[in-house]
N, C-alpha and C positions, 0 to 999 in steps of 0.2 A: 061751393068750396071743396069737395071731394075731386072734382076735375082739376081744380088749380094745385091740390096737393099731389096729384098724380104726375102733372107736368113738372112740378118742382122735384119730384123723387127722380124722375127720368133725367132731368137736367143734372141733378147732383150725381147721379150714377155715371153719366156720361163724361162729367168733369173728372171723377174719381178715376175712371178707366184710362182717359187720355193722359192724366198726369202720372199715373202709376210707372214707376221705374221699370217693373217688370215687363211692361208693354210698350216701353219706349223703344225708339229705333236701336237696333244693336249698333255697337261702335263698327266703324268701317274696318274691314280687314287691314292689316298692317300691309305696307307696300312691299313688293318683292325686293330682296336686296339687288344692289346694282352690281353687275358682274362684267368681267372681261376675260378674253384668253388670248394667250400667246402661244401659237403652234410652230415649234422649231422643226424644221425640215433639214435633213442632212443634205449638204450640197457641196461642191467643190470649194475647199479653204473654209467651210464651216461645218465641222463634223458632228455639231450637236443635234440630237434627234430627241424630242420630248415636248411636253405641254406645261404651261404654267396657267393657272385658273386664279384670278383675282376677284375679290368680293369685298364691297364695303361693309365695315362693321363699326359700332360706336367707338372701338379702340383704334381704328385705323385701317389699313388694307390687309386683309387675310390673304395669304398666298400659299397655294397647294400646288404640288407639282411632282413630276417624275421625269427622268432622262433616262432613254435607254442607251444612247451612244454619245461619244465625243468627249469624255472626261478621262485624259491620260493620266493625271496625278490623283492620288487617293488623299491629298491633303486639302481639306476645305478652304484653308486659308490662301490656297494658291488661285481662288476663283473670286471674281467680282460678278455681281448680279445687279445691272442698273437699268434705268429707263432713260433714254436720250431724246432730247428734241434737237434735231440736227447733231451737232457734236457736244452739245451741253448736257451734262447729267442733271436731270430734273428730279430724279427719285433714285435712292441708292438702297438697294435690298441686301447688299453684300454682307454686312455684319450678321443680320438675322438668319440669312442663308447659311453662313459659315458654322453657325451654332447648332443647326439642325440637320445639315448634309451628311449622309452616310453614303460615302463613295466607295464602290468596289468597282474600280476601272474596267470597262468604260462607262458603267452605269451609276445613276444617283438613285437610290432607293426613294420610294414616295415619301414626300416631306410636307410639312405645314408649319407656317409661322405668320405672326401678325406684326407689320411693321407700323409703329406709330407716327402718323402724319395727318396733317389737316388736308392733304391732297385728296382729291376724289377720283373715282374712275374717269369722270368727265374731263378732268384736267390733263389726264395723261393717255386717255383713248387715241388711238391711230398714232401713237408714238412708237418707237422701236425699244424692245427690250433686248438687251445685249448681255451675252455671256463672255467674260474675258477670263484668260488664264495666264498666269505668271510662267514665262518660258525662259529657260536658260538659252541664251544665244552665245555665250563664251564663258570661259572660267570666271564664276562669280558675277556674271552680268545677266541679270533677269529683265524681261520686258513683259509688258501686257499685251497679249495677242488675242485678238476677237476670234472666238471659236464658234459663236452662234448669235443669229439676229432674227427677231420675229417681230411683226406687227401686232400691237395690242388692239384687239376687236371685240365687238359684241359676240358673246358665244352663240 
């Protein structure tokens, strides 16, 4: 009987140790956030130079960025920041950008905002991020001119 009691004790101890939450497998680490970058390079007819970084969050897409060149007007309302699939706007960051942009021509200070959207980085990766500016072409006539374009890619 003592041998049977020893075996039962070992089995109970083993069951208790394997069922203990403290000894259970730890939760897997959270997945790294999905990110993408648009790197604007100054070129002929596209004066914007800077970087936008996008990251998926539970609230939408977080956009951080800074532009060193290319902004002639100090009015944020003169600019649009959009993602294009061909010629179609698939995501518009303009209103959020206009709220936070601090422009001292030709630069835009570092900024951050979150755009509420159900779109993911995968939905817009490899699309073009475009900066447009309202430009006076004649007395009282303004048009949107593209001043920067960059491909949205993995960082």
